[in-house]
Phi, psi and omega in degrees: 000142180290129179246103182290353183257357180297141178068018176252149174283166178301321179295320178294321178296314179301317180295316180298316179294318180293322175297316178300314182297315182295332180278349181287145172294154184306313183293329177292321176300316178299314180302316180295315181295327177294332175289323181284321182241074187296338180277354183268152172262169177300318180299318180294319177300315181295321181290329178279342180098113184298317180296320180294320179294322178296316181297333182284347182280140180295156180300318180297319180293320178298319178299316178299317180297318179296313180293322177297322182295327180290341180284343185254000000 
């Protein structure tokens, strides 16, 4: 499987992931966060702060989410 993060430093990976996240449409961000936090509703995600919820996700999980998104 193609790994777009291979040979990148952690800082480069973080920047690439944050750029990817910022370019996503709002509803796609919600969809992704609902996969990470299945017990949450859209309202709960919004009240907690979408950016804050994204930052709480581990780097490895963010990489998985990014790669999963490219499959669809």
